[in-house]
LUMZAVO-538613 format. One record per atom (N, C-alpha, C): x negated, y, z negated. Coordinates in steps of 0.02 Angstrom, whole numbers, plus 50000, padded with zeros to 5 digits. Layout:
N
XYZ/...
This chain:
493
487145015250786/487585011050746/487415003650760/487354999550706/487184992550716/487794988650740/487654982650768/488184978650799/488704976150748/488474974450687/488934971950635/489434977350617/489184983450608/489624989050590/490114990450647/489874990350710/490314991550767/490874986350771/490704980050759/491214974750760/491734975850705/491504978050646/491974979350592/492444985050610/492174990250641/492594995950661/493124993850711/492934989450757/493394987150809/493964982850781/493844979550725/494344974950698/494704977350635/494634983750620/494964986450560/495724986150566/496074984750512/496804984250515/497154991050514/497764991150541/498174997250542/498634997350482/498344997050423/498734996550361/498445001250308/498825002750255/498545006850201/498005003050163/497565006750131/497045003550090/496485008350074/495935005550049/495345009650034/494755007050073/494255011450085/493655009550121/493045012050083/492495008250088/491865010050055/491315010250108/490955015850113/490375016250156/489755014350115/489345009950145/488765007250109/488115009150145/487575010050106/486915011450133/486555004850147/485945005250173/485554999250187/485374995450124/485374998850067/485234995650002/485884993449968/486444993550005/487104991549980/487354996249925/487095002349924/487345007449879/488005010149907/488505011149864/489135014049886/489045021549894/489095023949955/489005031049969/489645035049961/490205031849980/490835035449979/491415030549976/491935032249939/492545028249935/493135032749954/493545030550000/494115034550022/494745030350028/495315033550033/495945030150043/496215031850112/496675027850136/496955029150202/497655026150208/498095029650243/498745026850262/498635021750318/498155023150361/497965018750416/497215017950415/496965012350389/496245011350380/495865012250446/496115009050499/495765009250563/495675016450588/496215020150589/496195027050614/495745031450571/495815030850506/495435035150461/494685033750464/494495027450459/493775025750458/493445027550524/493775026050580/493475027550645/493385035050656/493805039150621/493745046350630/493065048950605/492755045450557/492105047650531/491555047150584/491665043050635/491145041850684/491255046050747/491715051050742/491815055750796/491505062450777/491285066150827/490895072250814/491275077650777/491955077750784/492315083150752/492275082950676/492115077050648/492055076450575/491395079550550/490925080850595/490265082950574/490235090350556/490815093850560/490805100750537/490855101150462/490955095350429/490975095050356/490275093250331/489945097750295/489235096650277/489095089950243/489525087950195/489395081750159/489445075650205/489915075950252/489985070450300/489375070150346/489155076050368/488565076350412/487945073550377/487885074650312/487325071950275/487385064450264/487995062050254/488105055050236/488065050250294/488365051950352/488465047050406/487825043750431/487255047250436/486645043750457/486425038150409/486675038350347/486475033450296/486935027250297/487505027750332/488005022450330/487795016750377/487715010650349/487545004750390/488064999250384/488524999950337/489024994650327/489644997650293/490194993850295/490794996150260/491184990150234/491574991450182/492024986350154/492714989550147/493234985450154/493914988050146/494314983650099/494824986450069/495324982650030/496004985050053/496414980550079/497094982350101/497554982950040/498034987550044/498534988349991/499234987950022/499734987549978/500424987050002/500684993750027/500424999250001/500675005750021/500165011150003/500325017350021/499865022850010/499755024249936/500275023249895/500215024649824/499705019949792/499725013549809/499245008749782/498535010549805/498475012849867/497815014949892/497555020749851/497995025249833/497825031049793/497555029049725/497905024349693/497695022049626/497035018449630/496965014049679/496355010149685/495755014649699/495845019549743/495305024349757/495085027849693/495575030249655/495425033849593/495045029449544/495275023149537/494955018549489/494235016949510/494125015849576/493455014049600/492965019849597/493215025949611/492765031749607/492555032949534/493035032049488/492855032649416/492315027549398/492385021549426/491925016149407/491235017049438/491195018649503/490555018649538/490245025649547/490655030849542/490415037749550/489955038549612/490225037249672/489805037849732/489545044949743/488975045349772/488625051749780/489035056749820/489395054449872/489735059049917/490475059949901/490705057249845/491385058649821/491345064449772/491515070349796/491475076149751/492115077249712/492675074849738/493325076649709/493535072649648/493385066049648/493695061749598/493245059649540/492605061549542/492155059149490/492375061049420/492675067049414/492875069349348/493615068549337/493955064749381/494675063349373/495105069649376/494875074849412/495265080949413/495735081449473/495755076349515/496165076849574/496875074249565/496945068849527/497595065549522/497885066249452/498515067949449/498855068649385/499315062649373/499415060949310/499865055549290/500335058349236/500915055249229/501355056849173/501335051049125/501165052549062/501085047349011/501635048048958/501955042548941/502475042348890/502235037748834/502145040348773/501875036348717/502455032748682/502665027148710/503275023848689/503235020348620/502635019348593/502565015548531/502655019648467/502675026248473/502735030548414/503465031248392/503555033548329/504235034748304/504585040048347/504215045348362/504475050648405/503995051448465/504095047348516/503635047448574/503605054248607/503045055648637/502965061848674/502825060348747/502875065448788/502745064848860/502225070148877/501725068248917/501215073248936/500915071649004/500625076849033/500265076049095/499535074649079/499245069449109/498545067649095/498165066949160/497515068049155/497055066749212/496665060349201/496565058649138/496235052249121/496505050249053/496395043949037/496675041348975/496255035448952/496135034848885/495725029248862/496165022948857/495835017148856/496195010748859/496645009548799/496445012048740/496855011048680/497515014748686/497475021048708/498085025048716/498515022148773/498185019748825/498535016848882/499005011148860/498765007048814/499155001248791/499745003248747/499755009348723/500275011648677/500855015148714/500835015248780/501365018748815/501435016548887/501755020848927/501855019548998/501555025149038/501255023249094/500915028149137/501245028149205/501415034049230/501745034649295/501315039049340/501225036849402/500825040549449/500435035849493/499905038449525/499625045149520/499985049949567/499905056449552/500205061649593/499665066549615/499515066949680/498975071249703/499115078649690/499745080549691/499925087549681/500065088949607/499595092249574/499705094149504/500285098849497/500395103149547/500945107949545/501615104249545/501685099149587/502305095349590/502445091849523/501915089149492/501995085849428/502235090749375/501945096649374/502135101649324/502865103749333/503075104549396/503765106449409/504245101049383/504085094649398/504515089149377/504495088349301/503905089349272/503825088949199/504295094049165/504295100049191/504735105349163/505465103549172/505635100949231/506325099049246/506555093549198/506135088549188/506315083049142/506415085549071/505985090149051/506025092548981/506675096448969/506905099849021/507545103349015/508125098449010/508085093049049/508615087949048/508605084048983/508005081848962/507925077448904/507365080248859/507535084848814/507015088048773/506595083048733/505945084448727/505505080148687/504995084548651/504675081548601/504225085248556/503495084448577/503125089948576/502405089648589/502005092548530/502345094248475/501985097148418/501765091748369/501375093548319/501105088648272/501605087048217/501485081248184/501935078948131/501935083648071/501395087348062/501315091648002/501675098348009/501925099748068/502245106248079/502905106548041/502965111347995/503555111747952/504125115747983/503955121048020/504475125248050/504575123348124/505185124048148/505305122648220/504855127048264/504605124048316/504135127548361/504515131948411/504135135648452/504435140048503/504855136048552/504595130048571/504965125848619/505645123748592/505705123148525/506345121548494/506845127148509/506625133348500/507065139048511/507225140048586/506805137348629/506925137648702/507345131748726/507495127148680/507895121348699/507495115748731/506845115848724/506405110848755/506155105648705/506225106948641/506025102248589/506605101248541/506795094948525/507375093748481/507215094248407/506585095748390/506385096548319/506425090148278/506115084648299/506175078348262/505835078548193/505275082148188/504905082248125/505215087048074/505705090948097/506065095448052/506765092848038/506895086548057/507535083448043/508115085948085/507965088648143/508495091548185/508805086248231/508515080348236/508775075048280/508585068348249/509015063348256/508875056648230/508395052948276/508085047648249/507635043548289/508005040548349/508615038248336/509005034948388/509155039748446/509385045848429/509545050648482/508915052948519/508365053748481/507735055748514/507505050248562/507555044048538/507345038348580/507765037948644/508405039848639/508825039748699/508555044648752/508335050448730/508025055248777/507415052248812/506975049048772/506375046048800/506545040448849/507035036348830/507245030848874/507505033548941/507855039048939/508125042049001/507545044549045/507025047249013/506445049549051/506095043649085/506015038149047/505695032149075/506105029349133/506765029149124/507195026749178/507115031249240/507095037749228/507025042549282/506385041249321/505825040649284/505175039649316/505115032749348/505535028049327/505545021449359/505965021349422/506255027049439/506625027549502/507375027849494/507635027549433/508365027649424/508605034949418/508645038249474/508805045349474/509285047149529/509685042249551/510125043449608/510645048749594/510915048749533/511425053649515/511175060749522/510585062049492/510305068749494/510155070849566/509855066249605/509675067949674/510285069249717/510805065249706/511415066149745/511715073049731/511725075049668/512005081549649/511585087249677/510915086349676/510475091549701/510525092349777/510595086749812/510675087149886/511325090549904/511845089249864/512495092449875/512425100049864/512055101849811/511935108949796/511535112349852/511035108749879/510615111349933/511035112849995/511495108350013/511925109450071/512385115450061/512625116149999/513065121749984/512705128349991/512075128649966/511675134749974/511565136450048/511455131250088/511345132250160/511975135050193/512555132350175/513185134850202/513295142150185/513095143950124/513175150950101/512595155450124/512145152550166/511565156150194/511085158650139/511085155050083/510605156650030/509995152050040/509615153650092/509095149050115/508515148350067/508345153550031/507795153049983/507975148249926/508595148749901/508815144249848/508855137049875/509095136349936/509125129649967/508435126549973/507935130749991/507245128349997/506965126249929/507135129949877/506895128249809/507175121349788/507815120249801/508125113849783/507825108249826/507705109649890/507405104649934/506715102449908/506315107349887/505645105749861/505695101549797/506195103049755/506275099149694/506485091949710/506925091249760/507145084549781/506535080449805/506105083649845/505505080249869/505055078049811/504975082549762/504565080949703/504845074849668/505505074849658/505815069449619/505815062949657/505905063249724/505895057149764/505195053949763/504685058149757/503995055449756/503835051949691/504105054649637/503985051649571/504375045149564/504105040649526/504465034549511/504395029049562/503955029949613/503855024549661/503515018649626/503765012749640/503475006749608/502805004949640/502315003749599/501655001649624/501434995249590/501114990849628/500884984549600/500154985149580/500004990049540/499304991549522/499314995949461/498844994949416/498844999349358/498185003149351/498175007749303/497635012549296/496955009249285/496935003649250/496295000449233/496134994349277/496504993449331/496374987749375/495824989549425/495424984549445/494904985949495/495064982049559/494624982949610/494754979949675/494774972349672/494344969349630/494314962049626/494964959149600/495214962049545/495834959549516/496434961049561/496394966749598/496944968349644/496964963249701/496374961749730/496354956749783/496604949949758/496404948149697/496614941749668/497364941549661/497664947149641/498394947349632/498754946449699/498474949549752/498774948749819/498724941549841/498164938349827/498084931249846/498564926849807/498654928349743/499124924549702/499834925149730/500004931249751/500674932449780/500764928349843/500254928149886/500304924149947/500354916749931/499954914449882/499974907349863/500654905349835/500944909749794/501604908249767/502124907849823/502064912449871/502524912349928/502434905949969/501804903749977/501644897650014/501954891549981/501874891049915/502144885249878/502904885049880/503214890949872/503944891249873/504214889749943/503844891749995/504044890350063/504044882850076/503514879450052/503474872150061/504074868650028/504264871049968/504834868049934/505494869449970/505584875649992/506204877550025/506304873850091/505754872650127/505804869150191/505714861650184/505604859350122/505524852250107/504954849150148/504364852450144/503764849950178/503284847350126/503114840950129/502674837950079/501964840650082/501704841250143/501004843250151/500954849250198/501204854850176/501144861050214/500434863750206/500104864850262/499424867450259/499324873450305/499504872750369/499324877850419/499944881150449/499954887750446/500484891650478/500154896250529/500434896450590/500194900950642/500754905850660/500574912150670/501064917250689/500844920550754/501324921950798/501174924450864/501544931050877/501194935550913/501494941950933/501224943751002/501604947751038/501404950051105/501304957551104/500774959851138/500654967051145/500534968551218/500894973551245/500794975551315/501084982451326/500904985451381/501184991951400/501514991051468/502184990651466/502574989351527/502304983351566/502104978251527/501864972151558/501124972151574/500794977951573/500084978351590/499664977051527/499044974751538/498584973251483/498944969151429/499284963951449/499694959951401/499264954651367/499354954251301/498974949351262/499444946251210/499314939951194/499654936551140/499154935451083/499364936851022/498914935750965/499144929650926/498664926050899/498804920350855/498424921650790/498774922350734/498454923050669/498624916950627/498184915250581/498214908750547/498184909550472/498604905650438/498574905050365/498424897750348/497924896650305/497764889950281/497904889650207/498394885650188/498594884850118/498724891650084/499044896050121/499244902450092/498754908150100/498144906650124/497634911850133/497524913450206/497464919850222/497324921850291/496634919350312/496604916050369/495974913250394/495774917050457/495454922850449/495324927250505/494834924250556/494404919750535/493934916650582/494304912250633/494924910450619/495304906150664/495824909950706/495824916650700/496274920650742/496044919950816/496524920150861/496354919750932/496794924550973/496524926751030/496884931051077/496964927351143/497574927651172/497714924651237/497884930151287/497504930551342/497674935351394/498244932451436/498784936351443/499364934051481/499194933751555/499334928151586/499164927251657/499774927751702/500344925351678/500904924151724/501384929851734/501324935351696/501804940851701/501444947551705/501724952151746/501474959051745/502044963951736/502614961351712/503184965551693/503364963851621/503644968551583/503784967251512/504304961751502/504094956351471/504544950651458/504254946651401/504354948951339/504054945751281/504214938351273/504854936251282/505004929051274/504614924751323/504574926951387/504194923151437/503454923051420/503194928551395/502494928851377/502344924351318/502804924151269/502714919651212/502714912351235/503154910851283/503174903951309/502504902051340/502224906651380/501574905251411/501034904151359/501004908551309/500484908051257/500554901451219/501154899651199/501254893551159/501114887251199/501304887051262/501164881251304/500404880251311/500054885751321/499324885351328/499004883351262/499234886451206/498924884951141/499044877651121/499664875151128/499834868351105/499514862951148/499324864751209/499004859751253/498314857851228/498034861751182/497354860451156/497354855951093/497934854551066/497964850751002/497634843851010/497154842450966/496834835950964/496284834851014/496154839651059/495644838251110/495164844051124/495234849551092/494804855351105/494224855451056/493644858151079/493074858751033/493184864250982/493594869150999/493754874650954/494224872050898/493984872150836/494374869450780/495054872750774/495084879250785/495714882850777/496234880650828/496014878850888/496484876550939/496614869050935/496124865350910/496184858050905/496684856050850/496734860050797/497134858250738/497874859850749/498294855150731/499014855950739/499294860350683/499704865350700/500034869250648/500634865550618/500784866850556/501394864050526/501994868450541/501874875050543/502404879850559/502144884650612/502554885850663/502424891150711/502934896650698/502684902650683/503114908350667/503054913450723/503614915750750/503614920750803/503864927450777/503564932750801/503834939350786/504414940450834/504994937950815/505574938350858/506164934850827/506734935250860/507344932450832/507614926850877/508274926250880/508594920650913/508404920050987/508374925651023/508224925351095/507524922451108/507024924651068/506344922051077/506304914651060/506624912651005/506614905550986/506964901251038/507504903851067/507884900151117/507474898551179/507024903251198/506614902251257/506064897051246/505764896951185/505164892851175/505304886251139/505894885251110/506004879451066/505884872751101/506034872351166/505954865951201/505224863951210/504774868751202/504064867351211/503694865651146/504054866051090/503754864751025/503864857451004/503344853650990/503424846650968/503874846050907/504204840350899/504674839350843/504334839550775/503694837950773/503344837950708/503064844850689/503254849950725/503064856850709/503704860950698/503744864350641/504334868450625/504274875150660/504784877250697/504794883650732/505224888550693/504934894450678/505294899650641/505194906350675/505634911150658/505574917950683/505694922950627/505424928950636/505534934350587/505704940650628/506234944050607/506444949950644/506724955150596/506734961350619/507044966750580/507794965850584/508114964950527/508824963550526/509254969750529/509904968650535/510394974150537/510604976250467/510514971750419/510744973250351/510224977250313/510444981850272/509984986050233/509844982950166/509224983850141/509054981650074/509514985050024/509544991550028/510004995649988/510185001650031/510745004650016/510975010350057/510425015650062/510295017750123/509805023050134/509095020650143/508985014050135/508305011450141/508225007550206/507615005250220/507485001950284/507814995150287/507884992550348/508214986150358/507804980450329/508144975250310/507834969350280/507624964550334/507044961450326/506824956350374/507304950450373/507444947650432/507844941650437/507404935950462/507544929950438/507144924050456/507584918950491/507284915650542/507634910950584/507254904350584/507614898850594/507294892350596/507664887850646/507284883650680/507574878850728/507624872050694/508234869450691/508354862850662/508804858850709/508564852850729/508944848550775/509154852350838/508714856450862/508834860050924/509264866250918/509534867550858/509954873350846/509574878650806/509774884950816/509434890550783/509874893350728/509604893750667/509984896150609/509594901750575/509964906250541/509644910950496/509514907350430/508994909450395/508824906150332/508624911450281/508884910950220/508694915450166/508104912450128/507574916250120/506974913850085/506894917750019/506734914149966/506654917249900/506054921849899/505494919649928/504874923549926/504534923249994/504714927750040/504434927450108/503794931550117/503464933350062/502884937950066/502354935650115/502204929150115/501684926550160/501884927350233/502504925750250/502734926250319/502734933550342/502924938050298/502914945250315/502194947450327/501734945350284/501024946950294/500774944450361/500964938250379/500744935350442/501024939150501/501664941050498/501954944950553/501584951550563/501454955050506/501104961450510/500394960550537/500074955150515/499394953650537/499374952050611/499864948250636/499884946450707/499984952750750/500414957150726/500534963350763/499904967650764/499584968250706/498964972250702/498424969450748/498334962850747/497814959650786/497934960450861/498564959850882/498734960550953/498634967650976/498874972450938/498824979450959/498114981950958/497714979450910/497004981350907/496634979050970/496754972850989/496414970151049/496654973751111/497314974951114/497594978351172/497284985251181/497244989051127/496964995851131/496234995751151/495864991151122/495154990551138/495054989151213/495464984551238/495404982551309/495634988251355/496184991551336/496434997051377/495935002751382/495585004151327/495075009351327/494505007451374/494295001051371/493764998751415/493974999251488/494594997351503/494854997751571/494865005051594/495045009651548/495065016651565/494375019351582/493885017351542/493195019451555/492955016851623/493115010551636/492895007551698/493195011151758/493845012651754/494185015551812/493925022551827/493775026551776/493515033351788/492845033051823/492395028851799/491725028451829/491735025151897/492165020151906/492175016451970/492465020552027/492795026152011/493045030552063/492495034752094/491915034852061/491365039052084/490945035252135/490875037852196/490465034452247/489755033252222/489505027252233/488825025652214/488765022552145/489325022252107/489295019252040/489615012352042/489195007352038/489435000452036/489434997751965/489524991151960/489564988051894/488934989051853/488344988351886/487714988851849/487614995851822/487735000951863/487645007851841/488165009751788/488785007451797/489315008951748/489125006151680/488914999751678/488714996651614/488125000351584/487645002151626/487055005651601/487225012451570/487665016051604/487865022651578/488225022151511/488695017451507/489075016651444/488635013951388/488145009851406/487685007251355/487255012851326/487045017551369/486615022951346/487005028451310/487575030351340/487945036251314/488545034651270/488745028151269/489285025651224/489995027651245/490075033451278/490755035651295/490735040151357/491315040751391/491375045251448/491245052451427/491485054251367/491395061051343/490655062751336/490255057951311/489535059151304/489185059651372/489425055751421/489145056351489/489305063251517/489925065551505/490135072151529/489685077651500/489475076851437/489065081951404/488325081551424/488125075851452/487415074851469/487205079151529/486555080451534/486285084151591/486205079351650/486135082151709/486015078051769/485385073951760/484875076951729/484235073451719/484325067451672/484715068351619/484845062751572/485235057151606/485715058951647/486105053851684/485655050251733/485205053951764/484775050951815/484265046051786/484135046451720/483695041551689/483985034551695/484645034051700/484985027551709/485105026051782/485375031151818/485605030051887/485025029451937/484505033351927/483915033351971/484095035352043/484565039952049/484755042552115/485045049552102/484665054752120/484855061552101/485525063552130/485665061552192/486285063452224/486895060352188/486835053952169/487375050552133/487455053552064/486895055152031/486915058151964/487275064851966/487135068852018/487475075352025/488225074352037/488405069052075/489115067552087/489465065652023/489135061551982/489415059551917/489545065651873/489045069951868/489115076051827/489685080451852/489705081451917/490205085851947/490915083051939/491005076651955/491675073751952/491935073051881/491495071351834/491725070851764/491905077751736/491545082851756/491715089651733/492395091751761/492535089851824/493175091551855/493755087951818/493615081751795/494135077951758/494245080751689/
């Protein structure tokens, strides 16, 4: 594996998105989606993945990778589908013919709109209706499609059909072309379906959950399981996604940047800052105070500036104390303003944002110069809506006092908080793994720093050293007795 690829693997984010594996000729070999990009991509470079023939054939050809972060798994799903259709990578067997993901299409522009399940759709038809999805499970889509049709009957027959169809007699078609229903009443059915697919289905779900509990009380567990599965199907449908069927990665990235820029401009207005340029966000990562690091991530005029991210190794604490660790990091970072050769440390931030609330701000506020705005972001106690996750709360220091503040568009600050957490935890894990490797080898008599580095350089991991023969180990160690000890002790571990 080349050094550039290794560095990219080490710095991958812990967020949803898509990844592309590239060959030396920059050919796209494979496109995949992930709930956690870092975990998913790194799994390809472990031996257990090599039991899949296509992966075993592909991985020797991979020399580079590209990623695109998304807001959630659904957007990653759509983007993956769109990119595979566009590039048709050699090692993507599932999505080239669009047979993996189903969509529900509503043709809203017709006199009597219809609803159908589609695997692909041309651009002209796309503009004449609404598309909901994608849904990986075709079975779930069919079940929901049937359920919707029973609730709100719609027509799938042709305009020329003179007699009512079989679905009419089953109560699934209202017979619009035979004059059995008015345009207005038919349109009401379609509107209800659109509302349902847009997520407005609380009434139905509430009733179904009530029914499920009743079946459980009556020990009718099979019926309860059927209702439970239907609830899961319905909850999955109608999720809002900020991506459409014909969008590509470039336009998606542009839209995310526009969103951050809008948030940046609105933040400047809300805080009454004439020349807002640089925002820095800080987070602490540690395990019971050990291997503690502070991360600094940077936004310049609304855009993430990854080249200016920095990591601070905590020196003063070996017990968990995030406020004290933040104080140490900020005092060290701010001492470099105006005099360090490192541009990222030399430049003064306009806003310092902490991943924390009132207690963290209270500890560090005295160390922040008056010409720098200090803010905090924390998980609040109030819910966005009943049953959903808590809403982020924002804090600001003004005239030495700490206040909560409502922001119209906090998207950029939320991105920065998530990025700071990702960057800190990534570095922490990388360092902890290295420390773990060092400690195992250093317990072996005769293995010093030089031999430890040599072994890891040749074999890449403790597991590979464990699998090696004594002769292979001795090519590095050059001492048969020590090599035998390494083999024996690692096997015991």
